[in-house]
C-alpha positions as CSV (number, residue, x, y, z in Angstrom):
1,M,-9.7,22.6,-31.1
2,S,-12.1,19.7,-30.2
3,I,-10.0,17.2,-32.2
4,E,-6.8,18.3,-30.4
5,R,-8.5,18.1,-27.0
6,D,-9.9,14.6,-27.8
7,Y,-6.4,13.5,-28.9
8,L,-4.9,14.8,-25.6
9,M,-7.6,13.1,-23.5
10,R,-7.0,9.8,-25.3
11,Q,-3.3,10.1,-24.8
12,L,-3.7,10.9,-21.1
13,M,-5.9,7.9,-20.6
14,Q,-3.3,5.7,-22.4
15,L,-0.5,7.1,-20.3
16,F,-2.5,6.6,-17.1
17,D,-3.1,3.0,-18.1
18,V,0.6,2.4,-18.7
19,L,1.4,4.0,-15.3
20,R,-1.1,1.7,-13.7
21,K,0.7,-1.3,-15.3
22,I,4.1,0.0,-14.2
23,L,2.9,0.2,-10.6
24,G,1.3,-3.2,-10.7
25,H,4.5,-4.8,-12.1
26,R,6.7,-3.1,-9.5
27,E,4.5,-4.1,-6.6
28,K,4.6,-7.7,-7.8
29,G,8.3,-7.6,-8.1
30,E,8.2,-7.9,-11.9
31,I,11.1,-5.5,-12.5
32,E,11.7,-6.3,-16.2
33,E,8.0,-5.9,-17.0
34,A,7.9,-2.6,-15.2
35,E,11.0,-1.3,-17.0
36,S,9.5,-2.4,-20.3
37,Q,6.3,-0.5,-19.5
38,I,8.5,2.6,-18.6
39,R,10.1,2.3,-22.1
40,Y,6.7,2.0,-23.7
41,F,5.5,5.1,-21.7
42,Y,8.5,7.1,-23.1
43,S,7.8,5.8,-26.6
44,I,4.2,7.0,-26.5
45,L,5.5,10.5,-25.6
46,K,8.3,10.2,-28.2
47,I,11.0,10.8,-25.6
48,E,14.2,9.8,-27.2
49,K,16.6,11.3,-24.6
50,D,17.8,9.4,-21.6
51,V,16.0,11.3,-18.8
52,G,18.4,10.0,-16.2
53,E,21.2,11.8,-17.9
54,L,19.4,15.2,-18.2
55,T,19.7,17.9,-15.6
56,I,16.4,19.0,-14.0
57,E,16.6,22.3,-16.0
58,E,17.3,20.4,-19.3
59,L,14.4,18.0,-18.6
60,L,12.0,20.8,-17.9
61,T,13.1,22.7,-21.0
62,H,12.7,19.5,-23.1
63,L,9.2,18.8,-21.7
64,Q,7.8,22.3,-21.9
65,E,9.5,23.9,-24.8
66,K,10.4,21.1,-27.2
67,K,7.6,18.7,-26.4
68,K,5.0,21.3,-25.4
69,F,3.6,19.1,-22.6
70,T,0.6,20.1,-20.6
71,N,0.8,20.1,-16.8
72,E,-1.2,16.9,-16.8
73,Q,1.4,15.2,-19.0
74,I,4.2,16.5,-16.9
75,E,2.5,15.2,-13.8
76,L,2.2,11.7,-15.2
77,F,5.8,12.0,-16.4
78,A,6.9,12.8,-12.8
79,F,4.9,9.8,-11.5
80,V,6.9,7.6,-13.9
81,L,10.2,9.2,-12.8
82,K,9.2,8.3,-9.2
83,E,8.7,4.7,-10.3
84,Q,12.1,4.7,-12.0
85,G,13.6,5.8,-8.7
86,E,11.9,3.0,-7.0
87,L,13.4,0.6,-9.5
88,A,16.9,2.1,-9.6
89,K,19.7,-0.1,-8.5
90,S,22.0,2.6,-7.2
91,E,21.3,5.2,-4.5
92,N,22.5,8.0,-6.8
93,D,20.2,7.0,-9.6
94,R,17.3,6.7,-7.1
95,L,17.9,10.2,-5.7
96,N,18.3,11.6,-9.2
97,F,14.9,10.3,-10.3
98,F,13.3,11.3,-7.0
99,R,14.7,14.9,-7.3
100,K,13.4,15.3,-10.9
101,A,10.0,13.9,-10.0
102,H,9.7,16.2,-7.0
103,F,10.7,19.2,-9.0
104,L,8.2,18.5,-11.7
105,L,5.4,17.7,-9.3
106,N,6.1,20.8,-7.3
107,K,6.0,22.9,-10.5
108,V,2.7,21.4,-11.5
109,E,1.3,21.9,-8.0
110,G,2.4,25.6,-8.0
111,E,0.7,26.2,-11.4
112,S,-2.4,24.0,-11.0
113,T,-5.8,25.5,-10.0
114,V,-7.1,22.0,-9.2
115,F,-6.2,20.3,-5.8
116,S,-5.0,16.8,-6.2
117,M,-4.7,14.5,-3.1
118,D,-2.7,12.0,-5.2
119,R,-0.2,14.7,-6.2
120,Q,0.1,15.9,-2.5
121,M,0.7,12.3,-1.4
122,K,3.4,11.8,-4.1
123,L,5.1,15.1,-3.1
124,A,5.1,14.1,0.6
125,E,6.5,10.6,-0.3
126,L,9.2,12.2,-2.4
127,R,10.1,14.7,0.3
128,A,10.5,11.8,2.8
129,Y,12.8,10.0,0.4
130,L,14.9,13.1,-0.2
131,N,15.3,14.1,3.5
């Protein structure tokens, strides 16, 4: 059990670091580098499917049942979906990523016993985009 928990913690730290790089590149306008980090994020999680093509239900099933992700992993995944929305070229793609991110974050929020100001802020930001 300890080895599994250590692995999960190391993976979460690695994912958080990649997310930080995605944010940094996007804020600097380095779109290609941000997209490269997004692909790297998905490769760490071994996500072979195109998440933009999946419905919200298919995505949730894939993450929970096939990948057995924890809520922490799903939350980071949702943050990356939000960033993909920020980088999307079309309004339809942007809204698609934002809807998926909002759904996943809302699910995590509903199941979490820990309050997260960052999660609350992302949810509020996503609601503003979607309204």
